[in-house]
C-alpha positions in Angstrom: -7.4 13.1 -10.0 -10.7 12.6 -8.3 -9.0 12.8 -4.9 -7.5 16.2 -5.9 -10.8 17.5 -7.3 -12.6 16.5 -4.1 -9.8 18.2 -2.1 -10.2 21.4 -4.1 -13.8 21.6 -3.0 -13.1 21.0 0.6 -9.7 22.3 1.8 -7.2 23.6 -0.7 -6.8 25.5 -3.9 -6.1 23.2 -6.8 -5.1 24.7 -10.2 -4.6 22.9 -13.4 -2.0 24.5 -15.7 -0.2 23.9 -18.9 3.3 22.6 -19.2 5.5 23.5 -16.2 8.7 22.6 -18.2 9.2 19.2 -16.7 7.4 17.1 -19.2 9.8 14.2 -18.8 8.4 13.6 -15.4 4.7 14.2 -16.3 2.2 14.4 -14.7 3.5 16.9 -12.1 1.8 18.1 -9.0 3.3 21.1 -7.2 2.5 21.4 -3.5 2.9 24.9 -2.0 3.1 25.0 1.8 0.4 26.8 3.8 1.3 29.8 5.9 1.6 27.5 8.8 3.8 25.2 6.8 6.1 28.0 5.6 6.4 29.2 9.2 7.7 25.7 10.0 10.2 25.8 7.1 8.1 23.8 4.7 9.1 24.2 1.1 7.5 23.8 -2.3 7.5 20.2 -3.3 7.2 18.9 -6.8 5.7 15.4 -7.3 6.3 13.8 -10.7 5.1 10.7 -12.4 1.7 11.2 -10.7 0.0 8.8 -13.0 -1.8 6.6 -10.6 -4.7 7.1 -8.2 -2.4 5.9 -5.4 -0.1 8.9 -5.9 -2.8 11.5 -6.2 -4.6 10.1 -3.2 -1.4 10.3 -1.2 -1.0 13.9 -2.3 -4.5 14.7 -1.2 -4.1 13.0 2.1 -0.8 14.9 2.7 -2.4 18.2 1.9 -5.4 17.4 4.2 -3.0 16.6 7.0 -1.3 20.0 6.6 1.2 19.4 3.8 4.9 20.5 3.7 6.2 21.8 7.0 3.2 20.5 9.0 2.8 16.8 8.2 5.3 14.1 7.2 5.3 13.3 3.5 3.6 9.9 2.8 6.3 7.3 2.0 4.7 6.4 -1.3 5.5 10.0 -2.5 9.3 9.9 -1.7 10.0 8.1 -5.0 8.1 10.8 -6.9 9.8 13.9 -5.7 11.2 15.9 -8.6 14.2 18.3 -8.4 12.6 21.4 -9.9 16.0 22.9 -10.5 16.9 20.1 -12.9 17.1 21.1 -16.5 13.5 21.4 -17.8 12.5 20.0 -21.1 11.2 22.7 -23.5 
């Protein structure tokens, strides 16, 4: 989480929220593409099971590099992508 807090100060908006409805894959991080990323067909990406500093650091690195649509997703995150359309736990 420290990597995301540092990122919030430097380059991106980071918001902490309550339950997003996908508690079975907690902790979740939702990455929304920048304008540049959306123009390059980047899409919203949900990262689940973000329970280690390795995962949060990879998210921070990806966002610093431009995020969805701009930079390639770090390989460590590929196993953490969550299908947001899957049935949410309520």
